[in-house]
ROVEX-397671 format. One line per field, with one value per residue (C-alpha): x, y, z; residue number from 0; residue in three letters. Coordinates in nm, 3 decimals. Example, Ala and Ser with C-alpha at 12.3 -4.5 7.8 and 13.67 -1.06 7.14 Angstrom:
! residues 2
X [1.230 / 1.367];
Y [-0.450 / -0.106];
Z [0.780 / 0.714];
i [0 / 1];
aa [ALA / SER];
This chain:
! residues 344
X [6.121 / 5.898 / 6.012 / 5.924 / 5.584 / 5.512 / 5.613 / 5.401 / 5.093 / 5.141 / 5.137 / 4.827 / 4.628 / 4.342 / 4.282 / 4.317 / 4.038 / 3.802 / 3.896 / 3.811 / 3.460 / 3.416 / 3.532 / 3.286 / 3.005 / 3.105 / 3.247 / 3.112 / 3.122 / 3.483 / 3.419 / 3.100 / 3.294 / 3.563 / 3.299 / 3.183 / 3.362 / 3.575 / 3.676 / 4.032 / 3.998 / 4.286 / 4.222 / 3.849 / 3.948 / 3.701 / 3.869 / 3.709 / 3.881 / 3.792 / 3.935 / 4.253 / 4.300 / 4.237 / 4.488 / 4.756 / 4.697 / 4.730 / 5.029 / 5.210 / 5.115 / 5.246 / 5.562 / 5.648 / 5.601 / 5.925 / 5.870 / 6.061 / 5.835 / 5.531 / 5.677 / 5.721 / 5.355 / 5.255 / 5.478 / 5.334 / 4.980 / 4.831 / 4.751 / 4.630 / 4.402 / 4.271 / 4.196 / 3.996 / 3.798 / 3.721 / 3.624 / 3.344 / 3.258 / 3.230 / 2.933 / 2.751 / 2.803 / 2.749 / 2.461 / 2.205 / 2.276 / 2.221 / 1.903 / 1.771 / 1.836 / 1.679 / 1.361 / 1.312 / 1.295 / 0.970 / 1.087 / 0.810 / 1.045 / 1.248 / 1.549 / 1.580 / 1.708 / 2.001 / 2.062 / 2.081 / 2.346 / 2.550 / 2.524 / 2.656 / 2.947 / 3.058 / 3.020 / 3.275 / 3.645 / 3.908 / 3.948 / 4.252 / 4.294 / 4.387 / 4.730 / 4.777 / 4.699 / 4.927 / 5.207 / 5.128 / 5.150 / 5.455 / 5.235 / 5.277 / 5.231 / 5.272 / 4.989 / 4.767 / 4.831 / 4.772 / 4.437 / 4.331 / 4.422 / 4.280 / 3.951 / 3.906 / 3.986 / 3.734 / 3.468 / 3.276 / 3.209 / 3.199 / 2.996 / 2.692 / 2.700 / 2.702 / 2.425 / 2.208 / 2.269 / 2.184 / 1.893 / 1.629 / 1.693 / 1.536 / 1.172 / 0.976 / 1.151 / 1.497 / 1.554 / 1.476 / 1.702 / 1.988 / 1.951 / 1.962 / 2.272 / 2.436 / 2.389 / 2.549 / 2.863 / 2.911 / 3.082 / 3.374 / 3.371 / 3.620 / 3.887 / 4.098 / 4.091 / 4.251 / 4.454 / 4.632 / 4.782 / 4.888 / 5.047 / 5.226 / 5.369 / 5.483 / 5.653 / 5.825 / 5.954 / 6.080 / 6.258 / 6.373 / 6.725 / 6.728 / 6.832 / 6.555 / 6.301 / 6.392 / 6.348 / 6.015 / 5.883 / 5.978 / 5.779 / 5.480 / 5.419 / 5.312 / 5.113 / 4.926 / 4.839 / 4.711 / 4.512 / 4.351 / 4.236 / 4.106 / 3.917 / 3.753 / 3.653 / 3.515 / 3.300 / 3.168 / 3.084 / 2.860 / 2.643 / 2.638 / 2.464 / 2.159 / 2.150 / 2.170 / 1.935 / 1.651 / 1.791 / 1.652 / 1.810 / 1.660 / 1.786 / 2.128 / 2.144 / 2.024 / 2.272 / 2.557 / 2.459 / 2.423 / 2.749 / 2.931 / 2.803 / 2.897 / 3.237 / 3.316 / 3.219 / 3.421 / 3.739 / 3.694 / 3.648 / 3.955 / 4.161 / 4.046 / 4.135 / 4.483 / 4.534 / 4.420 / 4.651 / 4.940 / 5.048 / 5.334 / 5.241 / 5.282 / 5.080 / 4.817 / 4.768 / 4.721 / 4.477 / 4.270 / 4.258 / 4.151 / 3.861 / 3.720 / 3.807 / 3.579 / 3.557 / 3.287 / 3.344 / 3.230 / 2.924 / 2.833 / 2.846 / 2.623 / 2.369 / 2.356 / 2.299 / 2.049 / 1.863 / 1.877 / 1.556 / 1.702 / 2.013 / 1.970 / 2.108 / 2.444 / 2.460 / 2.523 / 2.798 / 2.964 / 2.941 / 3.104 / 3.377 / 3.462 / 3.443 / 3.661 / 3.930 / 3.909 / 3.937 / 4.225 / 4.414 / 4.379 / 4.471 / 4.790 / 4.895 / 4.836 / 4.967 / 5.269 / 5.569 / 5.827 / 6.140 / 6.437 / 6.722 / 7.038 / 7.293 / 7.055];
Y [-9.653 / -9.600 / -9.240 / -9.171 / -9.334 / -9.119 / -8.802 / -8.896 / -8.957 / -8.640 / -8.418 / -8.587 / -8.650 / -8.412 / -8.563 / -8.914 / -8.845 / -8.734 / -9.046 / -9.260 / -9.113 / -9.162 / -9.522 / -9.585 / -9.459 / -9.652 / -9.969 / -10.008 / -10.390 / -10.426 / -10.151 / -10.322 / -10.647 / -10.475 / -10.320 / -10.664 / -10.845 / -11.137 / -11.447 / -11.574 / -11.952 / -12.087 / -11.872 / -11.790 / -11.433 / -11.172 / -10.888 / -10.548 / -10.364 / -10.003 / -10.005 / -10.170 / -9.902 / -9.630 / -9.789 / -9.787 / -9.416 / -9.333 / -9.559 / -9.378 / -9.040 / -9.133 / -9.282 / -8.952 / -8.730 / -8.609 / -8.715 / -8.413 / -8.186 / -8.355 / -8.285 / -7.921 / -7.917 / -8.017 / -7.749 / -7.484 / -7.606 / -7.288 / -7.441 / -7.766 / -7.590 / -7.352 / -7.644 / -7.828 / -7.517 / -7.444 / -7.806 / -7.755 / -7.394 / -7.414 / -7.658 / -7.438 / -7.137 / -7.293 / -7.538 / -7.285 / -7.058 / -7.345 / -7.445 / -7.088 / -7.091 / -7.434 / -7.325 / -7.078 / -7.366 / -7.542 / -7.871 / -8.010 / -8.090 / -7.771 / -7.959 / -8.161 / -8.466 / -8.285 / -8.096 / -8.425 / -8.550 / -8.231 / -8.239 / -8.596 / -8.483 / -8.176 / -8.352 / -8.617 / -8.602 / -8.456 / -8.688 / -8.914 / -8.846 / -8.487 / -8.621 / -8.726 / -8.374 / -8.227 / -8.445 / -8.339 / -7.970 / -8.002 / -7.881 / -7.915 / -8.291 / -8.297 / -8.043 / -8.238 / -8.575 / -8.414 / -8.277 / -8.612 / -8.795 / -8.535 / -8.488 / -8.866 / -8.920 / -8.652 / -8.765 / -8.989 / -8.666 / -8.399 / -8.579 / -8.658 / -8.301 / -8.151 / -8.383 / -8.304 / -7.930 / -7.918 / -8.167 / -7.900 / -7.749 / -8.058 / -8.142 / -8.465 / -8.786 / -8.660 / -8.504 / -8.836 / -9.022 / -8.782 / -8.822 / -9.202 / -9.174 / -8.961 / -9.243 / -9.481 / -9.268 / -9.248 / -9.585 / -9.446 / -9.748 / -9.590 / -9.500 / -9.812 / -9.786 / -9.441 / -9.418 / -9.755 / -9.745 / -9.383 / -9.462 / -9.758 / -9.524 / -9.279 / -9.559 / -9.673 / -9.322 / -9.317 / -9.652 / -9.746 / -9.654 / -9.371 / -9.597 / -9.851 / -9.576 / -9.412 / -9.738 / -9.804 / -9.457 / -9.480 / -9.803 / -9.709 / -9.350 / -9.430 / -9.730 / -9.503 / -9.255 / -9.541 / -9.674 / -9.333 / -9.340 / -9.697 / -9.603 / -9.314 / -9.553 / -9.813 / -9.562 / -9.403 / -9.743 / -9.820 / -9.515 / -9.418 / -9.736 / -9.679 / -9.307 / -9.324 / -9.619 / -9.365 / -9.028 / -8.719 / -8.410 / -8.161 / -8.364 / -8.389 / -8.012 / -7.943 / -8.188 / -8.038 / -7.682 / -7.757 / -7.955 / -7.679 / -7.410 / -7.602 / -7.698 / -7.343 / -7.182 / -7.436 / -7.381 / -7.002 / -6.984 / -7.199 / -6.982 / -6.664 / -6.811 / -6.910 / -6.555 / -6.398 / -6.627 / -6.527 / -6.886 / -6.969 / -7.113 / -7.484 / -7.462 / -7.237 / -7.496 / -7.778 / -7.577 / -7.479 / -7.839 / -7.963 / -7.716 / -7.826 / -8.195 / -8.420 / -8.798 / -8.832 / -9.210 / -9.239 / -9.021 / -9.238 / -9.545 / -9.376 / -9.268 / -9.621 / -9.759 / -9.503 / -9.417 / -9.732 / -9.632 / -9.299 / -9.384 / -9.061 / -8.869 / -9.026 / -8.806 / -8.499 / -8.687 / -8.795 / -8.441 / -8.306 / -8.568 / -8.475 / -8.100 / -8.113 / -8.303 / -8.057 / -7.765 / -7.937 / -7.969 / -7.594 / -7.502 / -7.708 / -7.557 / -7.197 / -7.230 / -7.447 / -7.317 / -7.133 / -7.343 / -7.252 / -7.099 / -7.303 / -7.210 / -7.029];
Z [8.972 / 9.276 / 9.308 / 8.944 / 8.995 / 9.301 / 9.118 / 8.816 / 9.034 / 9.237 / 8.928 / 8.785 / 9.102 / 9.017 / 8.674 / 8.815 / 9.069 / 8.791 / 8.595 / 8.901 / 8.910 / 8.535 / 8.562 / 8.846 / 8.624 / 8.311 / 8.472 / 8.828 / 8.849 / 8.979 / 9.235 / 9.354 / 9.387 / 9.593 / 9.821 / 9.933 / 10.219 / 10.102 / 10.297 / 10.256 / 10.207 / 10.418 / 10.724 / 10.686 / 10.761 / 10.634 / 10.446 / 10.382 / 10.097 / 10.183 / 10.539 / 10.410 / 10.145 / 10.402 / 10.638 / 10.368 / 10.301 / 10.671 / 10.727 / 10.446 / 10.593 / 10.937 / 10.789 / 10.616 / 10.922 / 11.079 / 11.441 / 11.573 / 11.370 / 11.525 / 11.866 / 11.766 / 11.662 / 12.014 / 12.162 / 11.927 / 11.867 / 11.717 / 11.378 / 11.534 / 11.781 / 11.512 / 11.282 / 11.548 / 11.642 / 11.275 / 11.218 / 11.473 / 11.394 / 11.013 / 11.011 / 11.263 / 11.037 / 10.695 / 10.743 / 10.880 / 10.582 / 10.339 / 10.525 / 10.491 / 10.115 / 10.066 / 10.239 / 9.954 / 9.703 / 9.600 / 9.753 / 9.976 / 10.266 / 10.234 / 10.103 / 10.424 / 10.238 / 10.077 / 10.400 / 10.591 / 10.349 / 10.389 / 10.769 / 10.769 / 10.551 / 10.746 / 11.084 / 10.988 / 11.088 / 10.856 / 10.557 / 10.568 / 10.196 / 10.285 / 10.376 / 10.011 / 9.890 / 10.157 / 10.024 / 9.666 / 9.759 / 9.989 / 10.274 / 10.650 / 10.690 / 11.073 / 11.107 / 10.869 / 11.032 / 11.372 / 11.253 / 11.106 / 11.427 / 11.666 / 11.478 / 11.459 / 11.827 / 11.918 / 11.668 / 11.913 / 12.106 / 11.836 / 11.568 / 11.788 / 11.923 / 11.573 / 11.454 / 11.757 / 11.722 / 11.352 / 11.348 / 11.438 / 11.093 / 10.934 / 10.883 / 10.865 / 10.968 / 10.880 / 11.223 / 11.393 / 11.151 / 11.214 / 11.591 / 11.553 / 11.335 / 11.604 / 11.853 / 11.606 / 11.581 / 11.958 / 11.950 / 11.749 / 11.518 / 11.276 / 11.529 / 11.487 / 11.107 / 11.128 / 11.445 / 11.444 / 11.092 / 11.132 / 11.467 / 11.308 / 11.046 / 11.313 / 11.507 / 11.188 / 11.129 / 11.488 / 11.517 / 11.166 / 11.051 / 10.798 / 10.507 / 10.574 / 10.626 / 10.296 / 10.107 / 10.275 / 10.194 / 9.826 / 9.803 / 10.017 / 9.897 / 9.537 / 9.662 / 9.905 / 9.628 / 9.414 / 9.712 / 9.755 / 9.392 / 9.418 / 9.735 / 9.548 / 9.269 / 9.511 / 9.700 / 9.381 / 9.231 / 9.527 / 9.472 / 9.106 / 8.993 / 9.211 / 9.136 / 8.758 / 8.700 / 8.737 / 8.623 / 8.799 / 8.641 / 8.889 / 9.184 / 9.023 / 8.974 / 9.330 / 9.484 / 9.284 / 9.378 / 9.750 / 9.763 / 9.575 / 9.813 / 10.129 / 9.988 / 9.872 / 10.201 / 10.403 / 10.203 / 10.198 / 10.575 / 10.623 / 10.390 / 10.565 / 10.904 / 10.782 / 10.652 / 10.981 / 11.177 / 10.944 / 10.894 / 10.659 / 10.319 / 10.404 / 10.726 / 10.566 / 10.292 / 10.545 / 10.757 / 10.453 / 10.332 / 10.676 / 10.684 / 10.349 / 10.336 / 10.540 / 10.542 / 10.277 / 10.266 / 10.628 / 10.564 / 10.264 / 10.488 / 10.746 / 10.483 / 10.344 / 10.695 / 10.823 / 10.500 / 10.285 / 10.104 / 9.985 / 9.779 / 9.582 / 9.882 / 9.809 / 9.502 / 9.719 / 9.906 / 9.582 / 9.445 / 9.762 / 9.744 / 9.386 / 9.453 / 9.764 / 9.573 / 9.283 / 9.526 / 9.706 / 9.380 / 9.320 / 9.677 / 9.693 / 9.360 / 9.468 / 9.823 / 9.744 / 9.941 / 9.731 / 9.670 / 9.882 / 9.683 / 9.670 / 9.921 / 10.157];
i [0 / 1 / 2 / 3 / 4 / 5 / 6 / 7 / 8 / 9 / 10 / 11 / 12 / 13 / 14 / 15 / 16 / 17 / 18 / 19 / 20 / 21 / 22 / 23 / 24 / 25 / 26 / 27 / 28 / 29 / 30 / 31 / 32 / 33 / 34 / 35 / 36 / 37 / 38 / 39 / 40 / 41 / 42 / 43 / 44 / 45 / 46 / 47 / 48 / 49 / 50 / 51 / 52 / 53 / 54 / 55 / 56 / 57 / 58 / 59 / 60 / 61 / 62 / 63 / 64 / 65 / 66 / 67 / 68 / 69 / 70 / 71 / 72 / 73 / 74 / 75 / 76 / 77 / 78 / 79 / 80 / 81 / 82 / 83 / 84 / 85 / 86 / 87 / 88 / 89 / 90 / 91 / 92 / 93 / 94 / 95 / 96 / 97 / 98 / 99 / 100 / 101 / 102 / 103 / 104 / 105 / 106 / 107 / 108 / 109 / 110 / 111 / 112 / 113 / 114 / 115 / 116 / 117 / 118 / 119 / 120 / 121 / 122 / 123 / 124 / 125 / 126 / 127 / 128 / 129 / 130 / 131 / 132 / 133 / 134 / 135 / 136 / 137 / 138 / 139 / 140 / 141 / 142 / 143 / 144 / 145 / 146 / 147 / 148 / 149 / 150 / 151 / 152 / 153 / 154 / 155 / 156 / 157 / 158 / 159 / 160 / 161 / 162 / 163 / 164 / 165 / 166 / 167 / 168 / 169 / 170 / 171 / 172 / 173 / 174 / 175 / 176 / 177 / 178 / 179 / 180 / 181 / 182 / 183 / 184 / 185 / 186 / 187 / 188 / 189 / 190 / 191 / 192 / 193 / 194 / 195 / 196 / 197 / 198 / 199 / 200 / 201 / 202 / 203 / 204 / 205 / 206 / 207 / 208 / 209 / 210 / 211 / 212 / 213 / 214 / 215 / 216 / 217 / 218 / 219 / 220 / 221 / 222 / 223 / 224 / 225 / 226 / 227 / 228 / 229 / 230 / 231 / 232 / 233 / 234 / 235 / 236 / 237 / 238 / 239 / 240 / 241 / 242 / 243 / 244 / 245 / 246 / 247 / 248 / 249 / 250 / 251 / 252 / 253 / 254 / 255 / 256 / 257 / 258 / 259 / 260 / 261 / 262 / 263 / 264 / 265 / 266 / 267 / 268 / 269 / 270 / 271 / 272 / 273 / 274 / 275 / 276 / 277 / 278 / 279 / 280 / 281 / 282 / 283 / 284 / 285 / 286 / 287 / 288 / 289 / 290 / 291 / 292 / 293 / 294 / 295 / 296 / 297 / 298 / 299 / 300 / 301 / 302 / 303 / 304 / 305 / 306 / 307 / 308 / 309 / 310 / 311 / 312 / 313 / 314 / 315 / 316 / 317 / 318 / 319 / 320 / 321 / 322 / 323 / 324 / 325 / 326 / 327 / 328 / 329 / 330 / 331 / 332 / 333 / 334 / 335 / 336 / 337 / 338 / 339 / 340 / 341 / 342 / 343];
aa [MET / HIS / THR / SER / ALA / ALA / SER / TRP / LEU / ARG / HIS / ARG / LEU / GLY / ARG / ALA / VAL / ILE / LEU / SER / TYR / ALA / LEU / ALA / LEU / LEU / LEU / PRO / ALA / PRO / GLY / LEU / TRP / LEU / ARG / ARG / PRO / HIS / VAL / LEU / PRO / PRO / THR / HIS / LEU / THR / VAL / HIS / THR / ALA / PRO / LEU / LEU / LEU / SER / LEU / VAL / LEU / PHE / SER / ALA / GLY / LEU / GLN / VAL / PRO / VAL / ARG / ALA / LEU / GLY / ALA / LEU / LEU / ARG / HIS / PRO / LYS / ALA / LEU / PHE / ALA / GLY / LEU / VAL / LEU / HIS / LEU / ALA / ILE / PRO / LEU / ALA / VAL / VAL / PRO / LEU / VAL / ALA / PHE / LEU / LEU / ARG / ARG / THR / PRO / ASP / THR / ASP / GLY / GLY / SER / GLY / LEU / LEU / THR / ALA / MET / ILE / LEU / VAL / VAL / ALA / MET / PRO / VAL / ALA / ALA / GLY / ALA / THR / VAL / TRP / THR / ASP / LYS / GLY / ASP / GLY / ASP / GLN / PRO / THR / MET / VAL / GLY / LEU / VAL / LEU / ALA / SER / THR / LEU / LEU / SER / PRO / LEU / THR / THR / PRO / VAL / LEU / LEU / ALA / THR / LEU / SER / PRO / LEU / LEU / SER / GLY / GLY / TYR / ALA / HIS / THR / LEU / ALA / ALA / THR / GLY / ARG / LEU / THR / GLU / GLY / GLY / PHE / ALA / LEU / THR / ALA / VAL / VAL / LEU / PRO / CYS / THR / ALA / GLY / LEU / LEU / GLY / ALA / LEU / VAL / LEU / PRO / ALA / ARG / TRP / LEU / GLY / ARG / LEU / VAL / THR / GLY / VAL / ALA / PRO / ALA / ALA / MET / ALA / ALA / SER / LEU / VAL / LEU / THR / TYR / VAL / ASN / ALA / SER / GLY / ALA / LEU / GLY / SER / VAL / PHE / THR / ARG / PRO / ARG / PRO / LEU / LEU / PHE / ALA / ALA / ALA / LEU / ALA / VAL / ALA / ALA / LEU / VAL / CYS / LEU / LEU / SER / PHE / VAL / LEU / GLY / ARG / VAL / ALA / ALA / HIS / LEU / LEU / ARG / LEU / GLU / ALA / ALA / THR / ALA / SER / SER / LEU / THR / LEU / ALA / CYS / GLY / MET / ASN / ASN / SER / SER / ALA / SER / ALA / VAL / LEU / ILE / THR / ALA / SER / LEU / PRO / ASP / LYS / PRO / HIS / LEU / LEU / LEU / ALA / VAL / LEU / ALA / TYR / GLY / LEU / LEU / GLN / LYS / THR / ALA / ALA / ASN / ARG / ILE / VAL / THR / ARG / LEU / ARG / PRO / ALA / PRO / THR / ALA / ALA / GLY / THR];
């Protein structure tokens, strides 16, 4: 039953993501309730839904990684090293181009608001949800998990550097806000929410007997895919209400255009790099996904904390989140490894 559920979700993941966004727009109340912290009565323990959902996704990803393959990744780290370099280089290449184009628009601040949102997206670590898409496309899961872990471990160093480097492109108070946000990320507050559950999954894959591990995976894998969809719904519910109470069609169009341009360029540069490195199909798919999929949930949290008076900027983050998942669905379909012929 669990295996059938996982297969059903994998083949409909793209449409399910779009449905999550539509549900957040039409019925945001449950998502807003889930966003709030809840206290468990007997223990007085405060529970935050979003980190728990993210932990389940990462635990499942770690659980499905062949530990020997992860060791091989460390011995032959070409794809891992390339992914980390591209994760830093792509924002430095893409954001200045977008800033140049936005300065040609009639916006009074030269599009600095939308640019701030995009900088906070591309400076984030590789999205944990990329592991779900890697699983859907039969990609190189050890490479993807390695990129998620490595980019997150390095984020207390890399994110402030990227924000400080790109802040001169902004005008008005946005540059100051971005610098303050960079100082906030230096604490690495999200490390434990990513590293610990993934490490727990890796340890489970290492120590559990094969029969127990197989049973655990068949139960956890569909639950992790469902958790990824619920997390998308929860994050979208927190932003769409404030954005659509006062519709601004021009802002909507601008946010969609900017997010689409940044997303497209990121995926294209990742695909070109994978082609130049002559990676096999599974690894090329994982590298391309890592280049275009950033933790938009974390950037949404940072925008809410640093720019609480500008909820409309979340529209660009939501647009990027939807576009990167749509692009991921296409990439894992096109770059899916060819099935091995029987008997070979």
